[in-house]
Backbone and ligand atoms as CSV (ligand in chain L), in Angstrom:
chain,resi,resn,atom,element,x,y,z
A,1,MET,N,N,0.851,-1.201,-0.001
A,1,MET,CA,C,-0.009,-0.002,0.007
A,1,MET,C,C,0.885,1.228,0.002
A,2,MET,N,N,0.451,2.198,-0.766
A,2,MET,CA,C,1.165,3.468,-0.814
A,2,MET,C,C,0.142,4.545,-0.497
A,3,THR,N,N,0.622,5.568,0.169
A,3,THR,CA,C,-0.260,6.730,0.266
A,3,THR,C,C,0.383,7.792,-0.604
A,4,HIS,N,N,-0.429,8.625,-1.163
A,4,HIS,CA,C,0.139,9.693,-1.980
A,4,HIS,C,C,-0.011,11.024,-1.249
A,5,LYS,N,N,0.916,11.881,-1.522
A,5,LYS,CA,C,0.854,13.213,-0.943
A,5,LYS,C,C,1.180,14.225,-2.036
A,6,PHE,N,N,0.287,15.154,-2.209
A,6,PHE,CA,C,0.590,16.237,-3.165
A,6,PHE,C,C,1.376,17.295,-2.408
A,7,VAL,N,N,2.551,17.598,-2.921
A,7,VAL,CA,C,3.415,18.555,-2.237
A,7,VAL,C,C,3.965,19.536,-3.291
A,8,GLU,N,N,4.487,20.642,-2.795
A,8,GLU,CA,C,5.161,21.530,-3.733
A,8,GLU,C,C,6.596,21.078,-3.883
A,9,PHE,N,N,7.249,20.874,-2.745
A,9,PHE,CA,C,8.633,20.406,-2.760
A,9,PHE,C,C,8.699,18.992,-2.212
A,10,ILE,N,N,9.531,18.190,-2.850
A,10,ILE,CA,C,9.764,16.840,-2.361
A,10,ILE,C,C,10.605,16.953,-1.083
A,11,PRO,N,N,10.174,16.345,0.022
A,11,PRO,CA,C,10.961,16.482,1.255
A,11,PRO,C,C,12.344,15.834,1.119
A,12,ALA,N,N,13.286,16.363,1.891
A,12,ALA,CA,C,14.661,15.862,1.830
A,12,ALA,C,C,14.726,14.420,2.326
A,13,LYS,N,N,13.860,14.090,3.286
A,13,LYS,CA,C,13.825,12.706,3.783
A,13,LYS,C,C,12.441,12.129,3.564
A,14,PRO,N,N,12.204,11.607,2.356
A,14,PRO,CA,C,10.862,11.059,2.099
A,14,PRO,C,C,10.569,9.865,2.978
A,15,GLU,N,N,9.319,9.685,3.337
A,15,GLU,CA,C,8.946,8.517,4.166
A,15,GLU,C,C,8.683,7.346,3.262
A,16,GLU,N,N,8.904,6.171,3.826
A,16,GLU,CA,C,8.659,4.964,3.068
A,16,GLU,C,C,7.144,4.771,2.880
A,17,GLY,N,N,6.752,4.305,1.708
A,17,GLY,CA,C,5.339,4.022,1.486
A,17,GLY,C,C,4.539,5.257,1.111
A,18,VAL,N,N,5.244,6.347,0.852
A,18,VAL,CA,C,4.535,7.570,0.454
A,18,VAL,C,C,4.987,7.980,-0.936
A,19,LEU,N,N,4.041,8.217,-1.778
A,19,LEU,CA,C,4.351,8.720,-3.120
A,19,LEU,C,C,4.129,10.234,-3.084
A,20,TYR,N,N,5.210,10.958,-3.198
A,20,TYR,CA,C,5.138,12.425,-3.178
A,20,TYR,C,C,4.978,12.915,-4.615
A,21,ILE,N,N,4.010,13.756,-4.822
A,21,ILE,CA,C,3.783,14.256,-6.180
A,21,ILE,C,C,3.836,15.774,-6.135
A,22,SER,N,N,4.718,16.318,-6.925
A,22,SER,CA,C,4.782,17.770,-7.057
A,22,SER,C,C,4.297,18.152,-8.453
A,23,ILE,N,N,3.095,18.665,-8.514
A,23,ILE,CA,C,2.543,19.104,-9.805
A,23,ILE,C,C,3.380,20.281,-10.287
A,24,GLU,N,N,3.730,21.134,-9.339
A,24,GLU,CA,C,4.530,22.320,-9.638
A,24,GLU,C,C,5.809,21.966,-10.425
A,25,TYR,N,N,6.495,20.929,-9.943
A,25,TYR,CA,C,7.755,20.538,-10.584
A,25,TYR,C,C,7.622,19.310,-11.469
A,26,LYS,N,N,6.385,18.861,-11.668
A,26,LYS,CA,C,6.106,17.749,-12.571
A,26,LYS,C,C,6.965,16.534,-12.263
A,27,THR,N,N,7.012,16.200,-10.998
A,27,THR,CA,C,7.844,15.079,-10.561
A,27,THR,C,C,7.145,14.326,-9.455
A,28,ALA,N,N,7.308,13.030,-9.448
A,28,ALA,CA,C,6.866,12.220,-8.323
A,28,ALA,C,C,8.087,11.496,-7.758
A,29,THR,N,N,8.082,11.282,-6.451
A,29,THR,CA,C,9.204,10.589,-5.806
A,29,THR,C,C,8.665,9.643,-4.767
A,30,HIS,N,N,9.295,8.517,-4.647
A,30,HIS,CA,C,8.980,7.621,-3.543
A,30,HIS,C,C,10.222,6.776,-3.239
A,31,LEU,N,N,10.223,6.156,-2.101
A,31,LEU,CA,C,11.321,5.247,-1.784
A,31,LEU,C,C,10.969,3.882,-2.365
A,32,CYS,N,N,11.966,3.261,-2.948
A,32,CYS,CA,C,11.750,1.985,-3.624
A,32,CYS,C,C,10.870,1.068,-2.776
A,33,ALA,N,N,9.868,0.478,-3.447
A,33,ALA,CA,C,8.854,-0.278,-2.739
A,33,ALA,C,C,9.402,-1.566,-2.120
A,34,CYS,N,N,10.610,-1.967,-2.513
A,34,CYS,CA,C,11.159,-3.188,-1.954
A,34,CYS,C,C,11.711,-2.942,-0.553
A,35,GLY,N,N,11.867,-1.683,-0.208
A,35,GLY,CA,C,12.380,-1.372,1.134
A,35,GLY,C,C,13.873,-1.146,1.174
A,36,CYS,N,N,14.506,-1.096,0.007
A,36,CYS,CA,C,15.960,-0.931,-0.019
A,36,CYS,C,C,16.376,0.498,0.333
A,37,GLY,N,N,15.422,1.409,0.334
A,37,GLY,CA,C,15.728,2.769,0.748
A,37,GLY,C,C,16.180,3.690,-0.383
A,38,GLU,N,N,16.317,3.151,-1.577
A,38,GLU,CA,C,16.703,3.970,-2.737
A,38,GLU,C,C,15.549,4.897,-3.094
A,39,ARG,N,N,15.909,6.076,-3.497
A,39,ARG,CA,C,14.896,7.055,-3.855
A,39,ARG,C,C,14.587,6.947,-5.354
A,40,VAL,N,N,13.332,6.793,-5.672
A,40,VAL,CA,C,12.923,6.671,-7.069
A,40,VAL,C,C,12.290,7.986,-7.499
A,41,ILE,N,N,12.867,8.560,-8.525
A,41,ILE,CA,C,12.348,9.818,-9.028
A,41,ILE,C,C,11.688,9.557,-10.381
A,42,THR,N,N,10.444,9.897,-10.496
A,42,THR,CA,C,9.723,9.666,-11.736
A,42,THR,C,C,9.209,11.008,-12.275
A,43,PRO,N,N,9.927,11.560,-13.236
A,43,PRO,CA,C,9.463,12.823,-13.836
A,43,PRO,C,C,8.144,12.592,-14.557
A,44,ILE,N,N,7.266,13.535,-14.466
A,44,ILE,CA,C,5.962,13.409,-15.131
A,44,ILE,C,C,5.997,14.244,-16.418
A,45,SER,N,N,5.989,13.547,-17.525
A,45,SER,CA,C,5.994,14.241,-18.816
A,45,SER,C,C,5.477,13.245,-19.872
A,46,PRO,N,N,5.229,13.720,-21.068
A,46,PRO,CA,C,4.720,12.792,-22.103
A,46,PRO,C,C,5.632,11.622,-22.380
A,47,VAL,N,N,6.943,11.791,-22.146
A,47,VAL,CA,C,7.843,10.682,-22.462
A,47,VAL,C,C,8.376,9.997,-21.196
A,48,ASP,N,N,7.974,10.472,-20.029
A,48,ASP,CA,C,8.392,9.807,-18.820
A,48,ASP,C,C,7.187,9.079,-18.226
A,49,TRP,N,N,6.745,9.502,-17.088
A,49,TRP,CA,C,5.586,8.845,-16.481
A,49,TRP,C,C,4.353,9.712,-16.596
A,50,ASN,N,N,3.251,9.015,-16.726
A,50,ASN,CA,C,1.958,9.706,-16.683
A,50,ASN,C,C,1.343,9.420,-15.304
A,51,MET,N,N,0.799,10.434,-14.696
A,51,MET,CA,C,0.214,10.285,-13.387
A,51,MET,C,C,-1.293,10.431,-13.544
A,52,THR,N,N,-2.020,9.491,-12.973
A,52,THR,CA,C,-3.461,9.577,-13.001
A,52,THR,C,C,-3.995,9.703,-11.580
A,53,PHE,N,N,-4.784,10.695,-11.346
A,53,PHE,CA,C,-5.400,10.879,-10.044
A,53,PHE,C,C,-6.911,10.823,-10.239
A,54,ASN,N,N,-7.534,9.834,-9.642
A,54,ASN,CA,C,-8.973,9.667,-9.886
A,54,ASN,C,C,-9.820,10.337,-8.810
A,55,GLY,N,N,-9.201,11.176,-8.023
A,55,GLY,CA,C,-9.938,11.853,-6.967
A,55,GLY,C,C,-9.682,11.204,-5.622
A,56,GLU,N,N,-9.238,9.933,-5.654
A,56,GLU,CA,C,-8.943,9.232,-4.396
A,56,GLU,C,C,-7.564,8.634,-4.393
A,57,THR,N,N,-7.234,7.990,-5.523
A,57,THR,CA,C,-5.961,7.300,-5.565
A,57,THR,C,C,-5.170,7.712,-6.802
A,58,VAL,N,N,-3.892,7.398,-6.744
A,58,VAL,CA,C,-2.974,7.810,-7.796
A,58,VAL,C,C,-2.385,6.576,-8.480
A,59,SER,N,N,-2.258,6.647,-9.762
A,59,SER,CA,C,-1.564,5.601,-10.520
A,59,SER,C,C,-0.464,6.215,-11.346
A,60,LEU,N,N,0.611,5.475,-11.516
A,60,LEU,CA,C,1.692,5.924,-12.397
A,60,LEU,C,C,1.822,4.924,-13.529
A,61,SER,N,N,2.034,5.405,-14.702
A,61,SER,CA,C,2.355,4.496,-15.771
A,61,SER,C,C,3.460,5.103,-16.637
A,62,PRO,N,N,4.342,4.339,-17.223
A,62,PRO,CA,C,4.400,2.892,-17.150
A,62,PRO,C,C,4.879,2.393,-15.770
A,63,SER,N,N,5.337,1.150,-15.737
A,63,SER,CA,C,5.789,0.568,-14.487
A,63,SER,C,C,7.077,1.234,-14.030
A,64,ILE,N,N,7.399,1.012,-12.765
A,64,ILE,CA,C,8.643,1.535,-12.209
A,64,ILE,C,C,9.685,0.418,-12.338
A,65,GLY,N,N,10.695,0.672,-13.113
A,65,GLY,CA,C,11.763,-0.347,-13.279
A,65,GLY,C,C,13.056,0.160,-12.696
A,66,ASN,N,N,13.395,-0.347,-11.531
A,66,ASN,CA,C,14.569,0.178,-10.838
A,66,ASN,C,C,15.806,-0.630,-11.170
A,67,TRP,N,N,16.061,-0.751,-12.464
A,67,TRP,CA,C,17.234,-1.593,-12.832
A,67,TRP,C,C,18.550,-0.930,-12.513
A,68,ARG,N,N,18.511,0.352,-12.173
A,68,ARG,CA,C,19.779,0.998,-11.812
A,68,ARG,C,C,20.154,0.695,-10.352
A,69,PHE,N,N,19.186,0.235,-9.591
A,69,PHE,CA,C,19.447,-0.091,-8.185
A,69,PHE,C,C,19.866,-1.561,-8.060
A,70,ALA,N,N,20.497,-1.849,-6.935
A,70,ALA,CA,C,20.969,-3.226,-6.697
A,70,ALA,C,C,19.771,-4.168,-6.670
A,71,CYS,N,N,18.630,-3.688,-6.178
A,71,CYS,CA,C,17.465,-4.575,-6.009
A,71,CYS,C,C,16.796,-4.930,-7.342
A,72,LYS,N,N,16.989,-4.088,-8.363
A,72,LYS,CA,C,16.393,-4.275,-9.683
A,72,LYS,C,C,14.881,-4.557,-9.619
A,73,SER,N,N,14.239,-3.894,-8.702
A,73,SER,CA,C,12.797,-4.175,-8.529
A,73,SER,C,C,11.991,-3.545,-9.672
A,74,HIS,N,N,10.874,-4.151,-9.900
A,74,HIS,CA,C,10.004,-3.770,-11.008
A,74,HIS,C,C,8.566,-3.911,-10.548
A,75,TYR,N,N,7.860,-2.797,-10.546
A,75,TYR,CA,C,6.466,-2.833,-10.054
A,75,TYR,C,C,5.654,-1.724,-10.653
A,76,PHE,N,N,4.378,-1.852,-10.494
A,76,PHE,CA,C,3.453,-0.816,-10.938
A,76,PHE,C,C,2.932,-0.108,-9.690
A,77,ILE,N,N,2.630,1.142,-9.839
A,77,ILE,CA,C,1.873,1.835,-8.791
A,77,ILE,C,C,0.506,2.117,-9.383
A,78,ARG,N,N,-0.483,1.370,-8.906
A,78,ARG,CA,C,-1.827,1.512,-9.432
A,78,ARG,C,C,-2.777,1.735,-8.279
A,79,ASN,N,N,-3.519,2.796,-8.365
A,79,ASN,CA,C,-4.514,3.112,-7.330
A,79,ASN,C,C,-3.923,3.020,-5.928
A,80,ASP,N,N,-2.785,3.687,-5.747
A,80,ASP,CA,C,-2.121,3.722,-4.449
A,80,ASP,C,C,-1.649,2.356,-3.977
A,81,LYS,N,N,-1.484,1.446,-4.895
A,81,LYS,CA,C,-1.058,0.101,-4.515
A,81,LYS,C,C,0.173,-0.286,-5.329
A,82,VAL,N,N,1.065,-1.019,-4.678
A,82,VAL,CA,C,2.245,-1.514,-5.390
A,82,VAL,C,C,1.886,-2.887,-5.938
A,83,GLU,N,N,2.010,-3.022,-7.235
A,83,GLU,CA,C,1.765,-4.337,-7.863
A,83,GLU,C,C,3.079,-4.797,-8.471
A,84,TRP,N,N,3.571,-5.879,-7.935
A,84,TRP,CA,C,4.887,-6.359,-8.347
A,84,TRP,C,C,4.814,-6.960,-9.728
A,85,ALA,N,N,5.783,-6.648,-10.524
A,85,ALA,CA,C,5.860,-7.187,-11.859
A,85,ALA,C,C,7.069,-8.113,-11.933
A,86,GLY,N,N,7.230,-8.765,-13.048
A,86,GLY,CA,C,8.342,-9.689,-13.188
A,86,GLY,C,C,9.662,-8.965,-13.097
A,87,SER,N,N,10.710,-9.684,-12.779
A,87,SER,CA,C,12.014,-9.032,-12.672
A,87,SER,C,C,12.552,-8.744,-14.068
A,88,TRP,N,N,13.496,-7.866,-14.122
A,88,TRP,CA,C,14.034,-7.443,-15.393
A,88,TRP,C,C,15.045,-8.397,-15.927
A,89,GLY,N,N,14.891,-8.797,-17.146
A,89,GLY,CA,C,15.948,-9.531,-17.816
A,89,GLY,C,C,16.866,-8.533,-18.485
A,90,LYS,N,N,18.047,-8.984,-18.862
A,90,LYS,CA,C,18.999,-8.066,-19.478
A,90,LYS,C,C,18.474,-7.469,-20.776
A,91,ASP,N,N,17.819,-8.315,-21.570
A,91,ASP,CA,C,17.292,-7.837,-22.869
A,91,ASP,C,C,16.210,-6.784,-22.651
A,92,GLU,N,N,15.354,-7.089,-21.666
A,92,GLU,CA,C,14.278,-6.132,-21.376
A,92,GLU,C,C,14.839,-4.782,-20.973
A,93,ILE,N,N,15.884,-4.828,-20.153
A,93,ILE,CA,C,16.499,-3.578,-19.708
A,93,ILE,C,C,17.065,-2.824,-20.898
A,94,ASN,N,N,17.785,-3.533,-21.764
A,94,ASN,CA,C,18.385,-2.888,-22.924
A,94,ASN,C,C,17.303,-2.302,-23.811
A,95,ALA,N,N,16.243,-3.102,-24.033
A,95,ALA,CA,C,15.186,-2.654,-24.920
A,95,ALA,C,C,14.520,-1.398,-24.326
A,96,CYS,N,N,14.345,-1.439,-23.034
A,96,CYS,CA,C,13.655,-0.347,-22.376
A,96,CYS,C,C,14.531,0.906,-22.415
A,97,GLN,N,N,15.820,0.719,-22.175
A,97,GLN,CA,C,16.716,1.882,-22.142
A,97,GLN,C,C,16.801,2.509,-23.520
A,98,SER,N,N,16.879,1.693,-24.562
A,98,SER,CA,C,17.002,2.300,-25.878
A,98,SER,C,C,15.679,2.949,-26.269
A,99,ALA,N,N,14.552,2.352,-25.840
A,99,ALA,CA,C,13.266,2.978,-26.139
A,99,ALA,C,C,13.176,4.314,-25.422
A,100,GLU,N,N,13.694,4.359,-24.220
A,100,GLU,CA,C,13.671,5.603,-23.447
A,100,GLU,C,C,14.479,6.682,-24.175
A,101,ILE,N,N,15.651,6.308,-24.623
A,101,ILE,CA,C,16.539,7.254,-25.295
A,101,ILE,C,C,15.864,7.736,-26.569
A,102,LYS,N,N,15.264,6.808,-27.286
A,102,LYS,CA,C,14.569,7.152,-28.522
A,102,LYS,C,C,13.434,8.146,-28.264
A,103,ASN,N,N,12.622,7.813,-27.244
A,103,ASN,CA,C,11.517,8.702,-26.896
A,103,ASN,C,C,12.000,10.089,-26.526
A,104,GLU,N,N,13.050,10.085,-25.757
A,104,GLU,CA,C,13.629,11.329,-25.280
A,104,GLU,C,C,14.066,12.178,-26.477
A,105,ARG,N,N,14.735,11.540,-27.404
A,105,ARG,CA,C,15.219,12.265,-28.585
A,105,ARG,C,C,14.064,12.794,-29.401
A,106,ALA,N,N,13.061,11.947,-29.599
A,106,ALA,CA,C,11.894,12.358,-30.394
A,106,ALA,C,C,11.225,13.536,-29.714
A,107,TYR,N,N,11.146,13.483,-28.398
A,107,TYR,CA,C,10.497,14.522,-27.624
A,107,TYR,C,C,11.280,15.831,-27.715
A,108,MET,N,N,12.607,15.724,-27.546
A,108,MET,CA,C,13.458,16.897,-27.609
A,108,MET,C,C,13.383,17.507,-29.009
A,109,HIS,N,N,13.374,16.628,-29.992
A,109,HIS,CA,C,13.310,17.083,-31.357
A,109,HIS,C,C,12.026,17.859,-31.597
A,110,LYS,N,N,10.929,17.302,-31.093
A,110,LYS,CA,C,9.637,17.953,-31.256
A,110,LYS,C,C,9.618,19.296,-30.521
A,111,LYS,N,N,10.184,19.264,-29.302
A,111,LYS,CA,C,10.208,20.475,-28.498
A,111,LYS,C,C,10.992,21.575,-29.216
A,112,THR,N,N,12.167,21.186,-29.747
A,112,THR,CA,C,13.003,22.152,-30.449
A,112,THR,C,C,12.261,22.685,-31.649
A,113,LYS,N,N,11.627,21.771,-32.338
A,113,LYS,CA,C,10.890,22.156,-33.551
A,113,LYS,C,C,9.768,23.097,-33.168
A,114,ASP,N,N,9.045,22.756,-32.079
A,114,ASP,CA,C,7.948,23.607,-31.631
A,114,ASP,C,C,8.429,25.016,-31.327
A,115,SER,N,N,9.561,25.072,-30.605
A,115,SER,CA,C,10.033,26.406,-30.227
A,115,SER,C,C,10.521,27.161,-31.451
A,116,LEU,N,N,11.068,26.431,-32.411
A,116,LEU,CA,C,11.466,27.071,-33.663
A,116,LEU,C,C,10.246,27.634,-34.384
A,117,ASP,N,N,9.214,26.777,-34.400
A,117,ASP,CA,C,7.995,27.198,-35.097
A,117,ASP,C,C,7.389,28.418,-34.389
A,118,ASN,N,N,7.497,28.422,-33.070
A,118,ASN,CA,C,6.911,29.540,-32.335
A,118,ASN,C,C,7.658,30.839,-32.598
A,119,ASN,N,N,8.962,30.758,-32.576
A,119,ASN,CA,C,9.749,31.983,-32.720
A,119,ASN,C,C,10.092,32.301,-34.156
A,120,ASN,N,N,10.011,31.261,-34.970
A,120,ASN,CA,C,10.333,31.409,-36.387
A,120,ASN,C,C,11.700,31.976,-36.670
A,121,PRO,N,N,12.697,31.568,-35.919
A,121,PRO,CA,C,14.041,32.126,-36.206
A,121,PRO,C,C,14.555,31.649,-37.544
A,122,LYS,N,N,14.092,30.479,-37.982
A,122,LYS,CA,C,14.547,29.919,-39.256
A,122,LYS,C,C,14.171,30.822,-40.422
A,123,VAL,N,N,12.875,31.217,-40.411
A,123,VAL,CA,C,12.368,32.061,-41.476
A,123,VAL,C,C,13.089,33.404,-41.449
A,124,GLU,N,N,13.259,33.874,-40.236
A,124,GLU,CA,C,13.960,35.169,-40.048
A,124,GLU,C,C,15.351,35.112,-40.661
A,125,LYS,N,N,16.040,34.001,-40.322
A,125,LYS,CA,C,17.403,33.822,-40.780
A,125,LYS,C,C,17.478,33.763,-42.296
A,126,LYS,N,N,16.541,32.968,-42.848
A,126,LYS,CA,C,16.507,32.812,-44.291
A,126,LYS,C,C,16.341,34.168,-44.973
A,127,ARG,N,N,15.442,34.956,-44.403
A,127,ARG,CA,C,15.159,36.238,-44.994
A,127,ARG,C,C,16.408,37.144,-44.947
A,128,ASN,N,N,17.116,37.039,-43.800
A,128,ASN,CA,C,18.305,37.840,-43.665
A,128,ASN,C,C,19.348,37.467,-44.711
A,129,ILE,N,N,19.474,36.163,-44.889
A,129,ILE,CA,C,20.461,35.704,-45.897
A,129,ILE,C,C,20.024,36.163,-47.285
A,130,ALA,N,N,18.703,36.053,-47.536
A,130,ALA,CA,C,18.184,36.482,-48.835
A,130,ALA,C,C,18.443,37.972,-49.018
A,131,ASP,N,N,18.204,38.732,-47.947
A,131,ASP,CA,C,18.477,40.181,-48.024
A,131,ASP,C,C,19.936,40.442,-48.337
A,132,TRP,N,N,20.772,39.660,-47.650
A,132,TRP,CA,C,22.193,39.839,-47.815
A,132,TRP,C,C,22.602,39.564,-49.258
A,133,PHE,N,N,22.028,38.499,-49.782
A,133,PHE,CA,C,22.302,38.127,-51.175
A,133,PHE,C,C,21.819,39.210,-52.123
A,134,LEU,N,N,20.576,39.634,-51.871
A,134,LEU,CA,C,20.006,40.681,-52.727
A,134,LEU,C,C,20.845,41.910,-52.666
A,135,GLY,N,N,21.244,42.266,-51.420
A,135,GLY,CA,C,22.059,43.455,-51.231
A,135,GLY,C,C,23.365,43.314,-51.995
A,136,PHE,N,N,23.909,42.128,-51.913
A,136,PHE,CA,C,25.171,41.830,-52.555
A,136,PHE,C,C,25.077,42.038,-54.072
A,137,PHE,N,N,23.968,41.516,-54.622
A,137,PHE,CA,C,23.835,41.621,-56.083
A,137,PHE,C,C,23.434,43.025,-56.494
A,138,ASN,N,N,22.641,43.653,-55.647
A,138,ASN,CA,C,22.187,44.997,-55.994
A,138,ASN,C,C,23.363,45.994,-56.024
A,139,ASN,N,N,24.348,45.690,-55.163
A,139,ASN,CA,C,25.471,46.606,-55.092
A,139,ASN,C,C,26.380,46.526,-56.316
A,140,LYS,N,N,26.247,45.390,-56.992
A,140,LYS,CA,C,27.134,45.187,-58.151
A,140,LYS,C,C,26.719,45.980,-59.357
L,1,ZN,ZN,ZN,14.654,-1.531,-3.978
């Protein structure tokens, strides 16, 4: 069982069995459900974890895969409950890590593209170069 707490700042010493959620910082944190004491940080974003709050309980998806910790625990947090999943095989870890990197890249690419589209520096730049060229030829 997990209890969730909506907080602004994640406490320096999180309690075991509590899922801290900071909407402000788009991050959730809890201590590894196996009891090893490792702190699990789950950023909430389209390519990281999605947090669902149904008014009473919180779920995180996808699963929490702590392959970086010695315990290598793997579980879901669904409706404030820890549901243990199978342990990680090496292939699964590799597949998951490369999928993560891929997602991250796609997301960053989209983000960069979005901000470019918003500011339109590309168009601006092109026009400047065009002006420069025109100026160059006009001067001749
Ligand atoms: Zn653990």
